[in-house]
N, CA and C atoms as an extended XYZ file, in Angstrom:
285
Properties=species:S:1:pos:R:3:atomname:S:1:resname:S:1:resid:I:1 pbc="F F F"
N        -9.770       59.423       27.107 N   MET     1
C       -10.424       58.615       25.848 CA  MET     1
C        -9.065       58.289       25.032 C   MET     1
N        -8.183       58.566       25.211 N   ASN     2
C        -6.835       57.851       24.636 CA  ASN     2
C        -6.683       56.133       24.811 C   ASN     2
N        -7.129       55.703       26.276 N   LYS     3
C        -7.325       54.617       26.993 CA  LYS     3
C        -7.864       54.007       26.114 C   LYS     3
N        -9.074       54.187       26.253 N   LYS     4
C       -10.468       53.612       25.324 CA  LYS     4
C       -10.176       53.231       23.608 C   LYS     4
N        -9.407       54.140       23.369 N   LEU     5
C        -8.665       54.012       21.717 CA  LEU     5
C        -7.621       52.957       21.573 C   LEU     5
N        -7.021       52.635       22.634 N   TYR     6
C        -5.558       52.125       22.810 CA  TYR     6
C        -6.367       50.669       23.109 C   TYR     6
N        -7.492       50.186       23.967 N   LEU     7
C        -8.229       49.024       24.178 CA  LEU     7
C        -8.989       48.643       23.104 C   LEU     7
N        -8.891       49.260       22.363 N   ALA     8
C       -10.199       48.832       21.359 CA  ALA     8
C        -9.539       48.603       19.928 C   ALA     8
N        -8.267       49.496       19.708 N   THR     9
C        -7.067       48.841       18.924 CA  THR     9
C        -6.493       47.255       19.363 C   THR     9
N        -6.095       47.187       20.036 N   VAL    10
C        -5.359       46.178       21.012 CA  VAL    10
C        -6.401       44.954       20.777 C   VAL    10
N        -7.735       45.139       21.011 N   PHE    11
C        -8.996       44.213       21.036 CA  PHE    11
C        -8.891       43.639       19.428 C   PHE    11
N        -9.050       44.787       18.709 N   LEU    12
C        -9.167       44.113       17.016 CA  LEU    12
C        -7.910       44.119       16.655 C   LEU    12
N        -6.577       43.925       16.948 N   LEU    13
C        -5.595       43.501       16.367 CA  LEU    13
C        -5.786       41.762       17.102 C   LEU    13
N        -6.054       41.434       18.172 N   ILE    14
C        -6.150       40.189       18.568 CA  ILE    14
C        -7.412       39.592       18.191 C   ILE    14
N        -8.521       40.143       18.030 N   PHE    15
C        -9.258       39.950       17.253 CA  PHE    15
C        -8.915       38.763       15.986 C   PHE    15
N        -8.426       40.082       15.220 N   GLY    16
C        -8.085       39.510       13.303 CA  GLY    16
C        -6.778       38.758       13.289 C   GLY    16
N        -5.833       38.594       14.091 N   LEU    17
C        -5.063       37.690       14.519 CA  LEU    17
C        -6.001       36.496       14.584 C   LEU    17
N        -6.971       35.814       15.875 N   ALA    18
C        -7.272       34.828       16.131 CA  ALA    18
C        -8.366       34.164       14.701 C   ALA    18
N        -8.863       35.394       14.149 N   CYS    19
C        -9.558       34.874       13.083 CA  CYS    19
C        -8.810       34.441       11.591 C   CYS    19
N        -7.885       34.891       11.765 N   GLY    20
C        -6.654       34.283       10.647 CA  GLY    20
C        -6.437       32.946       10.817 C   GLY    20
N        -6.144       32.870       12.489 N   SER    21
C        -5.846       31.542       12.399 CA  SER    21
C        -6.929       30.382       12.177 C   SER    21
N        -7.992       30.922       12.744 N   ILE    22
C        -8.809       30.116       12.463 CA  ILE    22
C        -9.453       29.868       11.070 C   ILE    22
N        -8.997       30.358       10.369 N   ASN    23
C        -9.529       30.370        8.666 CA  ASN    23
C        -8.518       29.963        8.170 C   ASN    23
N        -7.175       29.266        8.560 N   ARG    24
C        -6.529       28.691        7.816 CA  ARG    24
C        -7.079       27.301        7.448 C   ARG    24
N        -6.844       26.965        5.841 N   VAL    25
C        -7.570       25.859        5.519 CA  VAL    25
C        -6.500       24.816        5.066 C   VAL    25
N        -6.530       23.248        5.539 N   ILE    26
C        -5.670       22.148        5.384 CA  ILE    26
C        -6.056       21.626        3.895 C   ILE    26
N        -5.372       21.994        2.928 N   PRO    27
C        -5.383       21.730        1.863 CA  PRO    27
C        -5.677       20.202        1.641 C   PRO    27
N        -6.873       19.772        0.293 N   THR    28
C        -7.334       18.433        0.290 CA  THR    28
C        -6.123       17.744       -0.389 C   THR    28
N        -6.257       16.608       -0.553 N   ASP    29
C        -5.287       15.800       -1.261 CA  ASP    29
C        -5.040       16.007       -2.516 C   ASP    29
N        -5.988       16.314       -2.930 N   GLU    30
C        -5.724       16.911       -4.926 CA  GLU    30
C        -5.451       17.996       -4.733 C   GLU    30
N        -5.537       18.969       -3.690 N   ALA    31
C        -4.815       20.073       -4.246 CA  ALA    31
C        -3.125       20.168       -3.573 C   ALA    31
N        -3.262       19.091       -2.965 N   MET    32
C        -1.976       19.205       -2.522 CA  MET    32
C        -1.027       18.361       -3.520 C   MET    32
N        -1.745       17.656       -4.265 N   LYS    33
C        -1.213       16.822       -5.645 CA  LYS    33
C        -0.524       17.655       -6.468 C   LYS    33
N        -1.387       18.584       -6.866 N   ALA    34
C        -1.303       19.620       -7.887 CA  ALA    34
C         0.005       20.939       -7.401 C   ALA    34
N        -0.431       21.071       -6.177 N   ASP    35
C         0.783       21.521       -5.778 CA  ASP    35
C         2.257       21.017       -5.485 C   ASP    35
N         2.302       19.851       -5.277 N   VAL    36
C         3.484       19.264       -5.340 CA  VAL    36
C         4.069       18.787       -7.067 C   VAL    36
N         3.168       18.659       -7.651 N   LYS    37
C         3.563       18.573       -9.144 CA  LYS    37
C         4.002       20.144       -9.566 C   LYS    37
N         3.566       20.783       -9.277 N   GLY    38
C         4.061       22.401       -9.535 CA  GLY    38
C         5.574       22.209       -9.015 C   GLY    38
N         5.764       22.042       -7.825 N   LYS    39
C         6.901       22.178       -7.256 CA  LYS    39
C         8.234       21.784       -8.014 C   LYS    39
N         7.891       20.295       -8.231 N   ILE    40
C         8.687       19.279       -9.228 CA  ILE    40
C         8.438       20.077      -10.707 C   ILE    40
N         7.927       20.988      -11.350 N   ALA    41
C         8.014       22.061      -12.484 CA  ALA    41
C         9.416       22.851      -12.014 C   ALA    41
N         8.981       23.457      -11.089 N   GLU    42
C         9.823       23.936      -10.786 CA  GLU    42
C        11.600       23.814      -10.470 C   GLU    42
N        11.515       22.752       -9.985 N   VAL    43
C        12.850       21.953       -9.964 CA  VAL    43
C        13.727       21.488      -11.115 C   VAL    43
N        12.893       20.751      -11.576 N   TYR    44
C        12.908       19.996      -12.664 CA  TYR    44
C        11.926       19.980      -14.077 C   TYR    44
N        11.913       20.986      -14.752 N   PRO    45
C        11.028       20.971      -15.421 CA  PRO    45
C        10.746       19.927      -16.641 C   PRO    45
N        11.994       19.451      -16.960 N   ALA    46
C        11.751       18.358      -18.131 CA  ALA    46
C        11.267       16.937      -17.342 C   ALA    46
N        11.411       16.571      -16.236 N   LYS    47
C        11.054       15.661      -15.444 CA  LYS    47
C         9.738       15.431      -15.360 C   LYS    47
N         8.861       16.654      -14.924 N   ALA    48
C         7.550       17.128      -14.220 CA  ALA    48
C         6.729       16.028      -14.953 C   ALA    48
N         6.988       15.762      -16.076 N   THR    49
C         5.720       14.576      -16.134 CA  THR    49
C         5.918       13.350      -16.247 C   THR    49
N         7.104       12.752      -15.983 N   GLU    50
C         7.638       11.865      -15.755 CA  GLU    50
C         7.677       11.076      -13.967 C   GLU    50
N         7.462       12.100      -13.512 N   ILE    51
C         7.308       11.578      -11.511 CA  ILE    51
C         5.655       11.748      -11.792 C   ILE    51
N         5.397       10.407      -11.523 N   GLY    52
C         4.341       10.280      -10.445 CA  GLY    52
C         3.896       10.623       -9.306 C   GLY    52
N         2.812       11.314       -8.993 N   VAL    53
C         2.426       11.858       -7.738 CA  VAL    53
C         1.163       11.238       -7.389 C   VAL    53
N         1.008       10.476       -5.988 N   SER    54
C        -0.180       10.414       -5.133 CA  SER    54
C         0.030       10.749       -3.970 C   SER    54
N        -1.303       11.022       -3.539 N   VAL    55
C        -1.050       11.820       -1.810 CA  VAL    55
C        -2.651       10.721       -1.323 C   VAL    55
N        -2.543       10.382       -0.503 N   ASP    56
C        -3.181        9.899        0.391 CA  ASP    56
C        -3.272       10.347        1.992 C   ASP    56
N        -4.115       11.244        2.466 N   HIS    57
C        -4.091       11.612        4.051 CA  HIS    57
C        -3.187       12.733        3.972 C   HIS    57
N        -2.393       13.436        3.391 N   SER    58
C        -1.083       14.418        2.931 CA  SER    58
C        -0.108       13.677        3.284 C   SER    58
N         0.213       12.078        3.135 N   VAL    59
C         1.441       11.382        2.520 CA  VAL    59
C         1.576       11.572        1.388 C   VAL    59
N         2.661       11.937        0.622 N   VAL    60
C         2.883       11.766       -0.643 CA  VAL    60
C         4.096       10.946       -1.019 C   VAL    60
N         3.355        9.995       -2.150 N   THR    61
C         4.170        9.100       -2.506 CA  THR    61
C         4.884        9.386       -4.072 C   THR    61
N         5.940        9.425       -4.310 N   LEU    62
C         6.739       10.088       -5.714 CA  LEU    62
C         7.050        8.521       -6.378 C   LEU    62
N         6.986        8.104       -7.435 N   SER    63
C         7.599        7.691       -8.489 CA  SER    63
C         7.959        7.765       -9.977 C   SER    63
N         8.739        7.166      -10.283 N   GLY    64
C         9.190        7.117      -11.874 CA  GLY    64
C        10.895        7.112      -11.756 C   GLY    64
N        11.579        7.717      -13.003 N   THR    65
C        12.984        7.142      -12.701 CA  THR    65
C        13.502        8.996      -12.871 C   THR    65
N        14.703        8.949      -12.816 N   VAL    66
C        15.587       10.012      -12.897 CA  VAL    66
C        16.765        9.512      -13.147 C   VAL    66
N        17.929       10.813      -13.956 N   ASP    67
C        19.652       10.684      -14.232 CA  ASP    67
C        20.512       10.492      -13.037 C   ASP    67
N        20.008       10.926      -11.862 N   SER    68
C        20.736       11.281      -10.608 CA  SER    68
C        20.090       10.953       -9.349 C   SER    68
N        20.927       10.830       -8.021 N   ALA    69
C        20.325       10.898       -6.965 CA  ALA    69
C        20.144       12.132       -6.345 C   ALA    69
N        21.137       13.218       -7.037 N   THR    70
C        20.802       14.538       -6.727 CA  THR    70
C        19.240       15.070       -7.291 C   THR    70
N        18.978       14.578       -8.326 N   GLN    71
C        17.849       15.050       -9.015 CA  GLN    71
C        16.359       14.023       -8.288 C   GLN    71
N        16.357       13.137       -7.696 N   ARG    72
C        15.594       11.974       -6.707 CA  ARG    72
C        15.916       12.923       -5.236 C   ARG    72
N        16.972       13.650       -4.676 N   ASN    73
C        16.522       13.835       -3.457 CA  ASN    73
C        16.078       15.483       -3.721 C   ASN    73
N        16.609       16.425       -4.847 N   ALA    74
C        15.880       17.554       -5.073 CA  ALA    74
C        14.223       17.471       -5.296 C   ALA    74
N        13.886       16.764       -6.133 N   ILE    75
C        12.660       16.299       -6.049 CA  ILE    75
C        11.356       15.520       -4.883 C   ILE    75
N        12.419       15.096       -4.031 N   GLY    76
C        11.811       14.787       -2.962 CA  GLY    76
C        11.641       16.164       -1.888 C   GLY    76
N        12.780       16.761       -1.914 N   ASP    77
C        12.495       18.083       -0.940 CA  ASP    77
C        11.795       19.135       -1.429 C   ASP    77
N        11.852       19.019       -2.909 N   ALA    78
C        10.728       19.667       -3.265 CA  ALA    78
C         8.924       19.428       -2.878 C   ALA    78
N         8.869       18.540       -2.880 N   ALA    79
C         7.670       17.882       -2.537 CA  ALA    79
C         7.202       17.753       -1.129 C   ALA    79
N         8.360       17.929       -0.032 N   ASN    80
C         8.581       17.734        1.143 CA  ASN    80
C         7.821       19.637        1.588 C   ASN    80
N         8.131       20.375        0.550 N   SER    81
C         8.504       21.507        1.031 CA  SER    81
C         6.667       22.112        0.801 C   SER    81
N         5.785       21.124        0.346 N   VAL    82
C         4.424       21.866        0.238 CA  VAL    82
C         3.610       21.995        1.679 C   VAL    82
N         3.281       22.849        1.741 N   HIS    83
C         2.225       23.183        2.914 CA  HIS    83
C         1.173       22.164        2.936 C   HIS    83
N         1.721       21.442        4.264 N   GLY    84
C         0.255       20.469        4.949 CA  GLY    84
C         1.015       19.223        4.194 C   GLY    84
N         2.199       18.566        3.960 N   VAL    85
C         2.566       17.513        3.480 CA  VAL    85
C         3.261       16.924        4.919 C   VAL    85
N         2.313       15.910        5.564 N   LYS    86
C         2.858       15.211        6.509 CA  LYS    86
C         4.188       14.227        6.337 C   LYS    86
N         4.626       13.397        4.990 N   GLN    87
C         5.519       12.715        4.776 CA  GLN    87
C         5.634       12.462        3.190 C   GLN    87
N         6.930       12.403        3.136 N   VAL    88
C         7.037       11.823        1.507 CA  VAL    88
C         7.600       10.693        1.482 C   VAL    88
N         7.023        9.706        0.929 N   ILE    89
C         7.850        8.448        0.236 CA  ILE    89
C         8.349        8.777       -0.967 C   ILE    89
N         9.464        8.727       -1.243 N   ASN    90
C        10.199        8.768       -2.340 CA  ASN    90
C        10.611        7.232       -2.928 C   ASN    90
N         9.728        7.139       -3.841 N   GLU    91
C        10.098        5.648       -4.616 CA  GLU    91
C        11.061        5.763       -6.333 C   GLU    91
N        11.272        7.187       -6.081 N   ILE    92
C        12.021        7.327       -7.304 CA  ILE    92
C        13.638        6.919       -7.840 C   ILE    92
N        13.235        5.977       -8.751 N   GLN    93
C        14.534        4.876       -9.127 CA  GLN    93
C        15.742        6.015       -9.839 C   GLN    93
N        17.016        5.618       -9.834 N   VAL    94
C        17.723        6.323      -10.099 CA  VAL    94
C        18.295        5.608      -11.577 C   VAL    94
N        18.175        5.942      -12.535 N   LYS    95
C        18.627        5.141      -13.733 CA  LYS    95
C        19.943        4.632      -13.667 C   LYS    95
């Protein structure tokens, strides 16, 4: 009896893991854009509204101006950290 219980438990565990990986959703470009804007707001709240974000087939393009290269890089890194982003094109200019 213990062997049957063990096998049933293993089967259910494997089945559960498989279903979890099947149900992962690739975010839409609009959802990704919202996530990127949220990440930018976390890094530099004052600049969040000044940075343009566009997403096309999971490629993020950033535009706007910032005060330093450090800000530019941090915003680019924040955008790149969003799940599903394939590439970040950082066109942000430093004043």
